[in-house]
C-alpha positions as CSV (number, residue, x, y, z in Angstrom):
1,M,-7.0,-13.6,12.7
2,P,-9.0,-13.9,9.3
3,L,-7.1,-12.5,6.3
4,L,-8.2,-9.2,4.8
5,P,-9.1,-9.1,1.1
6,G,-6.1,-8.0,-1.0
7,M,-3.5,-9.8,1.0
8,R,-0.9,-12.0,-0.7
9,P,1.5,-14.4,0.9
10,L,5.3,-13.8,1.1
11,F,7.7,-16.6,1.7
12,D,11.1,-17.2,3.1
13,A,14.0,-19.0,1.3
14,V,13.3,-22.2,3.4
15,A,9.7,-22.4,2.5
16,V,10.4,-22.1,-1.3
17,R,13.3,-24.6,-1.2
18,D,11.0,-27.0,0.7
19,A,8.3,-26.6,-2.0
20,D,11.0,-27.3,-4.6
21,S,12.2,-30.4,-2.8
22,R,8.6,-31.7,-2.4
23,A,7.9,-31.0,-6.1
24,I,11.0,-33.1,-7.0
25,A,10.1,-35.8,-4.6
26,G,6.8,-36.0,-6.2
27,G,8.2,-36.8,-9.6
28,M,9.0,-33.4,-11.2
29,P,12.7,-33.5,-12.3
30,G,14.8,-30.5,-10.9
31,E,16.2,-29.9,-14.3
32,M,12.7,-29.1,-15.5
33,L,12.1,-26.6,-12.8
34,M,15.5,-25.0,-13.6
35,E,14.7,-25.0,-17.4
36,A,11.4,-23.3,-16.7
37,A,13.0,-20.7,-14.5
38,G,15.5,-19.8,-16.8
39,M,13.2,-19.7,-19.9
40,L,10.5,-17.4,-18.1
41,A,13.3,-15.2,-16.9
42,A,14.8,-14.9,-20.4
43,R,11.3,-14.0,-21.9
44,E,10.8,-11.2,-19.2
45,I,14.4,-9.9,-20.0
46,V,13.8,-9.8,-23.7
47,A,10.4,-8.0,-23.1
48,T,12.0,-5.5,-20.8
49,F,15.2,-4.4,-22.4
50,T,16.1,-3.3,-26.0
51,P,15.6,-6.1,-28.4
52,G,18.9,-7.8,-29.6
53,S,20.9,-6.3,-26.7
54,A,24.2,-7.5,-25.4
55,A,24.1,-9.3,-22.1
56,T,26.7,-10.4,-19.6
57,V,25.3,-13.2,-17.4
58,L,27.2,-13.4,-14.1
59,V,26.8,-17.0,-12.7
60,G,27.8,-18.4,-9.4
61,P,28.6,-22.1,-8.3
62,G,25.0,-23.0,-7.1
63,N,21.5,-23.5,-8.6
64,N,21.1,-19.8,-9.2
65,G,24.1,-20.0,-11.6
66,G,22.4,-22.9,-13.4
67,D,19.3,-20.8,-13.9
68,G,21.7,-18.1,-15.3
69,M,23.1,-20.7,-17.8
70,V,19.4,-21.5,-19.1
71,V,18.9,-17.6,-19.5
72,A,22.1,-17.2,-21.4
73,R,21.1,-20.0,-23.9
74,H,17.6,-18.6,-24.4
75,L,18.9,-15.0,-24.8
76,A,21.3,-16.2,-27.4
77,E,18.7,-18.0,-29.2
78,A,16.7,-14.7,-29.2
79,G,19.5,-13.1,-31.1
80,W,21.3,-11.4,-28.1
81,D,25.1,-11.1,-27.9
82,V,25.8,-13.1,-24.8
83,R,28.7,-13.6,-22.5
84,V,28.8,-15.8,-19.4
85,Q,31.2,-15.0,-16.7
86,A,32.0,-16.4,-13.2
87,P,34.0,-15.1,-10.3
88,D,37.0,-17.2,-9.7
89,G,36.1,-19.1,-12.9
90,R,33.7,-21.4,-10.9
91,S,30.9,-22.4,-13.2
92,P,27.7,-23.9,-11.6
93,E,28.6,-27.0,-9.6
94,S,25.2,-28.3,-8.6
95,P,24.0,-31.4,-10.5
96,D,21.3,-29.4,-12.5
97,G,23.6,-26.5,-12.9
98,V,26.3,-28.8,-14.4
99,L,23.7,-30.2,-16.8
100,M,22.6,-26.6,-17.8
101,T,26.2,-25.6,-18.4
102,Q,26.8,-28.5,-20.7
103,R,23.5,-27.7,-22.7
104,A,24.8,-24.1,-23.0
105,A,28.2,-25.3,-24.2
106,E,26.6,-27.4,-26.9
107,A,25.0,-24.1,-28.0
108,G,28.4,-22.4,-28.1
109,I,28.2,-20.6,-24.8
110,V,31.1,-21.2,-22.5
111,V,32.0,-19.8,-19.1
112,Q,34.7,-17.2,-19.0
113,D,36.6,-15.7,-16.1
114,I,35.3,-12.4,-14.8
115,D,36.4,-9.3,-16.6
116,L,36.0,-6.5,-13.9
117,A,37.1,-3.8,-16.3
118,A,34.5,-4.7,-18.9
119,L,31.9,-4.8,-16.2
120,R,32.7,-1.4,-15.1
121,A,32.6,0.0,-18.7
122,G,29.0,-0.9,-18.9
123,G,27.1,-1.0,-22.2
124,R,25.6,-4.4,-21.7
125,V,22.6,-5.7,-19.8
126,V,23.9,-7.5,-16.7
127,V,22.1,-10.7,-15.6
128,D,22.8,-11.5,-11.9
129,A,22.7,-15.1,-11.2
130,L,25.5,-15.1,-8.6
131,L,24.1,-16.2,-5.3
132,G,20.3,-16.6,-5.1
133,T,18.2,-17.0,-2.1
134,G,20.3,-19.5,-0.2
135,I,23.0,-17.1,1.0
136,T,22.8,-14.8,3.9
137,G,25.1,-12.2,5.2
138,A,27.3,-9.8,3.1
139,P,29.1,-10.9,-0.1
140,Y,32.8,-11.2,0.2
141,G,35.9,-11.8,-1.9
142,A,35.5,-12.2,-5.7
143,I,31.7,-11.9,-5.3
144,A,31.8,-8.6,-3.5
145,E,34.3,-7.2,-6.2
146,V,31.9,-8.1,-9.0
147,V,28.9,-6.6,-7.2
148,T,30.9,-3.4,-6.6
149,A,31.9,-3.3,-10.4
150,V,28.3,-3.7,-11.5
151,R,27.2,-0.9,-9.2
152,E,29.9,1.3,-10.5
153,S,29.0,0.5,-14.1
154,G,25.4,1.9,-14.0
155,A,24.5,-0.9,-16.4
156,P,20.9,-2.1,-16.5
157,V,20.5,-5.3,-14.4
158,A,18.0,-8.1,-14.2
159,A,18.3,-10.3,-11.1
160,L,17.4,-13.9,-10.8
161,D,15.3,-14.8,-7.8
162,I,16.9,-12.0,-5.5
163,P,19.6,-9.4,-6.2
164,T,22.9,-10.6,-4.9
165,G,23.6,-9.1,-1.4
166,V,19.9,-8.9,-0.4
167,D,18.6,-11.3,2.2
168,A,15.6,-13.1,0.8
169,D,13.9,-13.3,4.3
170,T,14.4,-9.9,5.6
171,G,15.4,-7.5,2.7
172,A,18.5,-6.6,4.7
173,A,21.6,-5.8,2.7
174,P,24.5,-5.8,5.2
175,G,27.2,-5.3,2.5
176,P,27.6,-4.6,-1.2
177,A,24.4,-5.5,-3.1
178,I,23.2,-5.5,-6.7
179,R,20.7,-2.8,-7.6
180,A,18.4,-4.3,-10.1
181,D,16.1,-2.8,-12.5
182,L,14.1,-6.0,-12.7
183,T,14.0,-9.1,-10.6
184,I,12.4,-12.3,-11.8
185,T,11.7,-14.3,-8.8
186,F,10.7,-18.0,-9.0
187,A,7.7,-19.9,-7.8
188,A,6.7,-17.4,-5.1
189,E,7.3,-13.9,-3.9
190,K,10.0,-13.5,-1.3
191,A,9.5,-11.3,1.7
192,G,13.0,-9.7,1.3
193,L,11.8,-8.2,-2.1
194,R,9.1,-6.1,-0.3
195,I,11.1,-4.9,2.7
196,A,13.6,-2.0,2.7
197,P,16.4,-1.9,1.6
198,G,15.7,-5.0,-0.6
199,R,12.5,-3.3,-1.8
200,A,14.4,-0.6,-3.5
201,L,17.3,-2.9,-4.7
202,A,14.9,-5.3,-6.4
203,G,13.4,-2.9,-9.0
204,R,10.3,-4.1,-10.7
205,V,9.5,-7.7,-9.3
206,V,7.9,-10.4,-11.5
207,V,6.9,-13.7,-10.0
208,A,7.5,-16.6,-12.5
209,D,5.4,-19.7,-12.1
210,I,7.9,-22.5,-12.7
211,G,5.3,-25.2,-12.5
212,I,5.5,-26.3,-8.9
213,P,2.0,-28.0,-8.4
214,R,-0.6,-25.8,-6.7
215,G,-1.3,-28.7,-4.3
216,I,2.2,-28.2,-2.7
217,R,1.9,-25.4,0.0
218,S,4.4,-23.9,2.2
219,R,3.6,-21.6,5.2
220,P,4.2,-18.0,4.4
221,S,6.6,-15.8,6.6
222,A,4.7,-12.6,6.0
223,W,1.8,-11.2,4.3
224,L,1.7,-8.5,1.6
225,A,-1.1,-5.8,1.9
226,T,-2.2,-4.5,-1.4
227,D,-4.7,-1.7,-2.0
228,G,-7.5,-4.3,-1.9
229,V,-7.3,-4.4,2.0
230,I,-9.1,-1.0,1.9
231,A,-12.3,-2.8,0.9
232,A,-12.3,-4.2,4.5
233,I,-13.0,-0.6,6.1
234,P,-16.6,-0.8,7.4
235,R,-19.2,1.4,5.8
236,R,-21.6,3.4,7.7
237,D,-25.0,2.0,8.3
238,A,-28.2,3.8,7.4
239,A,-29.1,3.8,11.1
240,D,-25.7,5.2,12.3
241,D,-25.5,8.6,14.0
242,K,-22.3,10.4,14.6
243,Y,-21.4,8.5,17.7
244,R,-22.2,5.0,16.2
245,A,-20.1,6.0,13.2
246,G,-17.1,6.2,15.6
247,G,-15.8,8.9,17.9
248,V,-12.2,9.8,18.1
249,L,-10.5,11.9,20.8
250,A,-7.1,13.6,20.1
251,V,-4.8,14.6,23.0
252,A,-2.4,16.8,20.9
253,G,-1.3,20.3,19.9
254,A,1.1,22.0,22.3
255,P,1.9,25.7,21.7
256,G,3.8,26.0,18.4
257,M,2.6,22.6,17.2
258,A,-1.1,23.1,16.9
259,G,-0.9,22.0,13.2
260,A,-0.3,18.5,14.3
261,A,-3.8,18.4,16.1
262,V,-5.4,19.9,13.1
263,L,-4.0,17.3,10.7
264,C,-4.7,14.3,12.9
265,T,-8.3,15.3,13.6
266,R,-9.2,16.3,10.1
267,A,-7.8,13.0,8.8
268,A,-9.9,11.1,11.3
269,L,-13.0,12.8,10.0
270,R,-12.0,12.2,6.3
271,A,-11.3,8.6,7.1
272,G,-14.9,8.2,8.3
273,A,-15.1,9.1,12.0
274,G,-18.4,10.5,12.9
275,I,-17.3,12.8,15.6
276,V,-13.8,14.0,16.7
277,V,-12.8,15.9,19.7
278,A,-9.5,17.6,20.4
279,C,-8.2,18.2,23.8
280,V,-5.5,20.8,23.5
281,P,-3.9,23.5,25.9
282,A,-6.2,26.4,26.4
283,S,-3.7,28.7,24.7
284,V,-4.0,27.0,21.4
285,R,-7.7,26.2,21.5
286,A,-8.7,29.0,19.1
287,E,-6.1,28.2,16.5
288,V,-7.0,24.5,16.3
289,A,-10.8,25.3,16.3
290,V,-10.2,27.7,13.3
291,G,-8.2,25.1,11.5
292,T,-10.8,22.3,11.9
293,P,-14.4,23.8,12.3
294,E,-15.9,20.3,12.2
295,V,-13.8,19.3,15.2
296,M,-15.0,20.0,18.8
297,V,-12.0,21.5,20.6
298,T,-11.6,21.6,24.3
299,G,-9.0,23.8,25.9
300,V,-7.7,21.8,28.9
301,P,-6.3,23.5,32.1
302,G,-2.8,25.2,31.6
303,D,-1.5,27.8,29.3
304,G,1.5,25.9,28.1
305,A,2.4,22.2,27.8
306,M,-0.2,19.8,29.1
307,S,0.3,18.2,32.4
308,V,-1.6,15.8,34.7
309,N,-3.8,18.8,35.7
310,A,-5.6,18.1,32.4
311,L,-6.5,14.4,33.2
312,D,-10.1,15.1,34.4
313,A,-11.0,17.1,31.4
314,I,-9.6,14.5,29.0
315,M,-11.1,11.6,30.8
316,L,-14.5,13.3,30.8
317,Q,-14.4,13.7,27.0
318,S,-13.1,10.1,26.4
319,A,-16.1,8.7,28.1
320,R,-18.4,9.4,25.1
321,L,-16.0,8.4,22.4
322,T,-14.5,5.1,21.3
323,A,-10.8,5.7,20.3
324,V,-8.0,8.0,21.4
325,I,-4.9,9.4,19.7
326,I,-2.1,10.4,22.0
327,G,0.9,12.3,20.8
328,P,0.8,14.5,17.6
329,G,2.4,17.8,18.4
330,L,2.1,17.1,22.2
331,G,5.4,18.5,23.0
332,R,8.2,17.0,25.3
333,D,7.7,19.0,28.5
334,P,8.7,16.8,31.3
335,G,5.4,17.5,33.1
336,T,3.6,15.9,30.1
337,S,5.2,12.5,30.7
338,E,3.0,11.9,33.7
339,L,-0.1,12.7,31.9
340,V,0.7,10.4,29.0
341,R,1.6,7.5,31.2
342,T,-1.6,8.0,33.3
343,L,-3.8,8.1,30.3
344,L,-2.3,5.0,28.9
345,A,-3.0,3.3,32.2
346,D,-6.6,4.6,32.6
347,V,-8.1,4.8,29.2
348,A,-9.8,1.5,28.3
349,H,-10.5,2.6,24.6
350,P,-8.1,1.6,21.7
351,V,-5.3,4.0,21.7
352,V,-3.1,5.2,18.8
353,L,0.3,6.2,20.3
354,D,2.4,8.4,18.0
355,A,5.1,11.1,17.8
356,D,5.6,12.8,21.2
357,G,3.4,10.4,22.9
358,L,6.1,7.7,22.0
359,W,8.8,10.1,23.2
360,H,7.3,10.2,26.7
361,L,7.6,6.4,26.8
362,G,11.4,6.5,26.6
363,D,12.6,3.0,26.1
364,D,9.9,1.7,28.5
365,I,7.7,0.2,25.8
366,G,7.0,-2.8,28.2
367,A,4.7,-0.6,30.0
368,L,2.1,-0.8,27.3
369,R,1.5,-4.4,28.3
370,A,-0.5,-3.3,31.2
371,R,-2.9,-1.2,29.2
372,P,-6.6,-2.1,29.7
373,G,-7.3,-1.7,25.9
374,P,-5.7,-2.4,22.5
375,T,-2.8,-0.2,21.4
376,V,-1.3,0.8,18.1
377,I,2.1,2.5,18.0
378,T,3.2,4.2,14.8
379,P,7.0,5.0,15.1
380,H,9.3,6.1,12.3
381,E,12.8,4.5,12.2
382,G,14.3,7.1,14.6
383,E,11.4,6.7,17.1
384,A,11.7,3.0,16.8
385,A,15.4,3.1,17.5
386,R,14.7,5.1,20.7
387,L,12.1,2.7,21.8
388,L,14.3,-0.3,21.3
389,G,17.5,1.4,22.7
390,T,19.4,1.0,19.4
391,T,20.6,3.1,16.6
392,R,18.6,4.3,13.5
393,E,21.1,2.7,11.3
394,R,20.3,-0.7,12.9
395,V,16.6,-0.2,12.5
396,E,17.0,0.8,8.9
397,G,19.2,-2.2,8.1
398,G,16.8,-4.6,9.9
399,R,13.3,-3.3,9.6
400,L,11.6,-6.6,10.0
401,E,13.4,-7.5,13.1
402,A,12.7,-4.0,14.5
403,A,9.1,-4.2,13.9
404,W,8.8,-7.6,15.4
405,A,10.8,-6.6,18.5
406,L,8.5,-3.5,19.0
407,A,5.3,-5.7,18.9
408,E,6.8,-8.4,21.1
409,R,8.1,-6.0,23.8
410,S,5.2,-3.8,23.9
411,G,2.4,-6.2,23.4
412,A,0.9,-3.5,21.0
413,V,0.5,-3.5,17.3
414,A,3.5,-1.9,15.7
415,L,3.2,0.1,12.6
416,L,6.8,0.9,11.6
417,K,6.6,3.6,9.0
418,G,9.0,3.9,6.2
419,P,9.6,2.5,2.7
420,G,7.7,-0.9,2.8
421,T,5.7,-0.1,6.0
422,I,5.5,-3.2,8.3
423,I,2.7,-3.9,10.7
424,C,3.4,-6.5,13.4
425,A,1.0,-7.8,16.0
426,P,2.4,-10.0,18.9
427,G,2.3,-13.6,17.8
428,A,1.1,-13.0,14.3
429,L,2.9,-13.0,10.9
430,P,4.1,-9.5,9.9
431,V,2.3,-7.6,7.2
432,V,4.3,-5.5,4.6
433,L,2.6,-2.7,2.8
434,E,2.9,-3.0,-1.0
435,G,2.0,0.7,-1.7
436,G,3.6,3.9,-0.6
437,T,6.1,6.2,-2.3
438,A,8.4,9.1,-1.4
439,V,5.6,11.6,-1.7
440,L,4.5,10.4,1.9
441,A,7.9,11.8,3.3
442,T,6.5,15.2,4.1
443,A,6.0,17.0,7.5
444,G,2.6,16.1,9.1
445,S,2.1,12.9,7.2
446,G,2.5,10.8,10.3
447,D,-0.1,13.0,12.0
448,V,-2.5,12.0,9.1
449,L,-1.8,8.4,9.5
450,S,-2.5,8.5,13.1
451,G,-5.9,10.0,12.5
452,I,-6.8,7.4,10.0
453,V,-5.8,4.5,12.3
454,A,-7.9,6.1,15.1
455,A,-11.0,6.5,12.9
456,L,-10.9,2.9,11.9
457,L,-10.4,1.7,15.5
458,A,-13.4,3.9,16.4
459,R,-15.4,2.0,13.7
460,G,-14.7,-1.3,15.8
461,M,-11.9,-2.7,13.7
462,D,-9.3,-5.1,15.1
463,A,-6.1,-3.2,16.0
464,A,-3.9,-5.0,13.4
465,D,-6.5,-4.8,10.7
466,A,-7.1,-1.0,11.4
467,A,-3.3,-0.4,11.3
468,T,-3.0,-2.4,8.0
469,C,-6.1,-0.7,6.2
470,A,-5.0,2.8,7.5
471,A,-1.5,2.5,6.1
472,A,-2.9,1.2,2.8
473,L,-5.5,4.1,2.6
474,H,-2.9,6.7,3.6
475,A,-0.4,5.5,0.8
476,R,-3.0,5.2,-1.8
477,A,-4.3,8.7,-1.1
478,G,-0.8,10.1,-1.2
479,E,-0.3,8.5,-4.6
480,M,-3.6,9.7,-6.1
481,V,-3.4,13.4,-5.3
482,G,-0.8,13.7,-8.2
483,K,1.3,16.4,-6.8
484,G,4.6,14.4,-6.7
485,D,7.3,15.9,-4.5
486,G,5.1,18.8,-3.9
487,T,2.6,16.7,-1.9
488,I,1.8,18.2,1.6
489,A,-0.1,16.4,4.4
490,S,-3.3,18.3,3.7
491,D,-3.3,16.9,0.2
492,I,-3.2,13.4,1.6
493,I,-6.2,14.2,3.9
494,E,-8.3,15.5,1.0
495,G,-7.3,12.4,-1.1
496,L,-8.8,9.9,1.5
497,P,-12.3,9.7,0.4
498,G,-11.4,9.3,-3.3
499,A,-8.8,6.6,-2.5
500,R,-11.4,4.6,-0.7
501,E,-14.0,4.9,-3.3
502,R,-11.5,4.0,-6.0
503,V,-10.8,0.6,-4.4
504,A,-14.5,0.1,-3.7
505,S,-15.4,0.6,-7.4
């Protein structure tokens, strides 16, 4: 699929090491790359923290430790009080690391054994140069003890390339991990710095260009979607009427949950849909109509939860529209399951399946493969765990793997909500959302997102592109309303036009 504007490549550790190797094979000495990495990292540390600070540089036995030796030398030259410490007393052992250790020694900087008590006491900036991107799995032994001591100290931390304990490819942190205030990553941005929990552990991320020639390219492992993707959302043409602008049908809103129908339909309108129809139980029709006067509200047969008896009325409405939302506030009545499954089988339009719609699938997400039209599923981590037959903890610790599994098993585009939202389409590289803050963690926020996705599908966007652009627009609107922890879902809706125009300008 063609790339959207505002997308940047993310790389895994193998790709970056391959680029390093090819640069060295092409005549660029490894020591030159290491010197550049350490020098640029030191400059960023000096610019970020208090001038003339004291620093403890923690070095490991590999090239990351060599980078740390260069940082230590440049910080000392900048007037910092510098100590270099190594777990088990193992200074860098790689050829370039040994050379940088010798240069540091010539400048009066020697590697000391680790002092855990001094680390715990804090008071010094910690530079994490322990493991780098080449290590997977949880730290253990002396490294784990050092990581724990740094966490307990509360000291400010600058990590080189990746915080120790974070998987550079997936963002997973299966054991103790450094929590950095600043991460200076070398040559290219690593996927693990943008995926939770690595996203939070990395702090502010700076990419240092260490001089690898631009002609050397590696295949990315994922794409980062910035606010710039919002520019890809189609604009209305002067000749459009409300139907050509995109029509959305929402099957939503069981008794007691009519608000979900209100939120998703209002969001679809604010995101640009020309007409929105809500099919809700007859008993809540008036409630939804009052909440959204611009929405056409149809009360389907049945005073309580919707059942297959509502099918004909829903299909009649869908015939004149172009995208369908199934699930917000739909309820979990057993009789609703047959309706949801029948709609999924019979509706040829693109479908957004969210909330209770996902609940009615159980763990049978493979059923979506038989759908006659595109599908976007939008689970949060708890819903993803249920769909995959696993625990929420496993999803939280392996978000990239979970998003990929959702897409591959369902054949749908999976939009896994949460910190660092991930969009996966079968057979395509995952997309990680750059934006998004805790202000989006509010009741009804997911209903708003579903409405936005449906509006973009109704405009004719590809399912993966619609999910990506909707997630970016949703996040940007939440950030722009400026109400902090007091943000509610309705605020996000009202922020959608302004968020879109801000990017366009």
